[in-house]
C-alpha positions as CSV (number, residue, x, y, z in Angstrom):
1,M,18.6,103.2,-136.8
2,K,21.8,104.5,-137.1
3,T,22.0,107.8,-138.8
4,I,24.9,109.7,-137.7
5,L,28.9,108.8,-138.6
6,D,31.7,110.3,-136.1
7,P,34.7,108.6,-138.4
8,C,37.2,110.2,-136.2
9,C,35.7,109.5,-133.0
10,G,39.1,109.9,-130.6
11,S,37.9,109.6,-127.0
12,R,33.9,111.2,-128.1
13,M,35.4,114.3,-125.9
14,F,32.4,116.7,-127.4
15,W,29.8,114.3,-127.5
16,F,26.8,115.0,-124.5
17,D,26.2,111.0,-125.1
18,K,29.5,108.9,-125.4
19,H,27.1,106.2,-126.3
20,D,24.2,108.0,-128.4
21,D,22.9,105.1,-130.3
22,R,22.3,107.1,-133.3
23,A,25.8,107.1,-133.9
24,V,28.2,105.0,-135.4
25,F,31.8,106.0,-133.6
26,T,34.7,105.0,-135.8
27,D,38.6,105.4,-135.6
28,N,41.8,104.1,-136.9
29,R,43.0,103.3,-133.1
30,R,41.6,101.4,-130.1
31,E,43.4,102.7,-127.2
32,K,43.9,103.2,-123.6
33,H,46.2,106.0,-122.0
34,T,46.8,107.5,-118.6
35,L,47.0,111.1,-119.3
36,C,49.9,113.8,-117.4
37,D,47.0,114.5,-115.0
38,G,45.9,111.2,-114.1
39,R,42.9,111.0,-116.3
40,E,41.8,107.6,-118.4
41,L,41.8,108.5,-121.9
42,I,40.1,105.5,-123.5
43,I,39.5,105.6,-127.2
44,E,37.1,102.5,-128.0
45,P,35.5,103.1,-131.6
46,D,32.8,100.6,-132.4
47,L,34.5,100.0,-135.6
48,L,38.1,100.5,-136.3
49,M,38.4,102.3,-139.7
50,D,40.5,104.5,-141.4
51,F,38.3,108.3,-142.2
52,T,40.2,107.9,-145.5
53,N,38.4,104.7,-147.1
54,L,35.1,104.4,-145.0
55,Q,33.6,101.0,-145.7
56,F,30.4,102.0,-145.7
57,A,27.8,102.2,-148.7
58,D,27.2,105.7,-150.4
59,E,25.2,108.0,-148.8
60,S,24.7,105.9,-145.9
61,F,24.3,108.7,-143.1
62,H,22.2,111.7,-142.5
63,M,24.8,113.5,-140.5
64,V,28.8,113.1,-140.5
65,V,30.6,114.9,-137.6
66,F,33.9,114.9,-139.1
67,D,36.9,116.4,-136.3
68,P,40.3,115.0,-137.7
69,P,43.4,115.1,-136.7
70,H,45.0,118.7,-136.4
71,L,48.3,118.9,-135.0
72,A,51.2,118.5,-137.0
73,K,54.3,119.8,-135.2
74,I,54.0,117.3,-132.0
75,G,55.7,114.3,-131.1
76,K,54.3,111.4,-132.3
77,T,54.2,109.8,-128.9
78,S,53.5,112.8,-126.6
79,W,49.6,113.3,-124.7
80,M,48.4,115.8,-127.6
81,A,49.4,113.3,-129.6
82,K,47.6,110.6,-127.8
83,K,44.5,112.5,-127.1
84,Y,44.0,114.0,-130.7
85,G,46.1,112.2,-133.1
86,Y,48.7,113.9,-135.3
87,L,49.2,114.8,-139.1
88,N,52.0,113.6,-141.0
89,D,53.4,114.8,-144.3
90,T,50.8,113.5,-146.6
91,W,48.1,115.7,-144.4
92,P,46.6,117.7,-147.4
93,N,45.9,114.5,-149.0
94,M,44.3,112.6,-145.9
95,I,42.1,115.7,-145.1
96,R,41.0,115.5,-148.9
97,D,40.3,112.3,-148.6
98,G,38.4,112.5,-145.5
99,F,36.1,115.3,-146.9
100,S,35.6,113.1,-149.9
101,E,34.6,109.8,-147.9
102,C,32.5,111.8,-145.6
103,F,30.7,113.6,-148.4
104,R,30.0,110.3,-150.2
105,V,28.4,108.7,-147.1
106,L,26.3,111.7,-146.6
107,K,22.9,111.5,-148.0
108,P,21.8,114.0,-150.2
109,Y,21.2,117.4,-148.1
110,G,22.4,116.1,-145.2
111,T,24.5,117.7,-142.7
112,L,28.7,117.8,-142.5
113,I,29.7,119.1,-139.2
114,F,33.5,120.0,-139.2
115,K,35.5,121.1,-136.1
116,W,39.2,122.2,-136.8
117,N,42.0,123.7,-134.6
118,E,44.0,126.4,-136.5
119,T,47.3,125.9,-134.1
120,D,49.4,124.2,-136.5
121,I,47.3,124.6,-139.9
122,A,45.0,127.9,-140.9
123,V,41.4,127.1,-141.3
124,K,41.4,128.6,-144.9
125,D,44.3,126.2,-146.3
126,I,41.7,122.9,-145.2
127,L,38.6,124.3,-146.3
128,S,40.4,124.8,-149.9
129,L,41.0,121.1,-149.7
130,T,37.1,120.1,-150.2
131,E,34.8,121.3,-153.1
132,H,31.8,122.0,-151.1
133,K,30.9,125.4,-149.6
134,P,30.4,125.7,-146.0
135,V,26.8,127.7,-144.7
136,V,27.7,128.4,-141.3
137,G,30.7,128.5,-138.6
138,H,31.7,129.6,-134.8
139,K,34.9,130.1,-133.6
140,S,35.1,128.6,-129.7
141,G,38.0,127.8,-127.4
142,K,40.6,130.7,-125.6
143,R,42.3,132.1,-128.2
144,S,39.1,131.1,-130.9
145,N,41.5,128.7,-132.6
146,T,39.1,126.2,-133.0
147,H,36.6,126.3,-135.8
148,W,32.9,124.7,-135.8
149,I,31.9,124.6,-139.8
150,C,28.3,123.1,-140.8
151,F,27.9,121.9,-144.3
152,L,25.3,121.1,-145.9
153,K,25.6,118.3,-148.8
154,E,23.5,120.0,-151.8
155,S,22.7,116.8,-154.3
156,A,23.9,113.5,-154.8
157,L,27.5,113.3,-156.1
């Protein structure tokens, strides 16, 4: 039974088990690249899907892991864009719609794990795009730019 959704799985970088059978991995792209250091970057979701329009029924998952693109000031064909995706000029609507969809498919009292790197856009600006209140969070990375934030869906929407 699939109880976890990763709607922006990319190359599944932070997953301990990149083929965890509890999860459905979706992304809006399926690609293979060789990075500048020679490593292979493989983005191979279970399903091709846009995180702003998830093709799942309401309240389908116990957990959603939401790690949307976070870079707005990069070249669209750069290795960073290939690895992490990129934001266009409509990013506030895209992130707002993504939060909305992630909470829609989350069961009542389910957990949303949100990952955001604020190199280009401050986390406070991103959190203003959802009405849901975070529970706990943690900063990580060399400059503490990456935020891991946990939400609890309090009830049915």
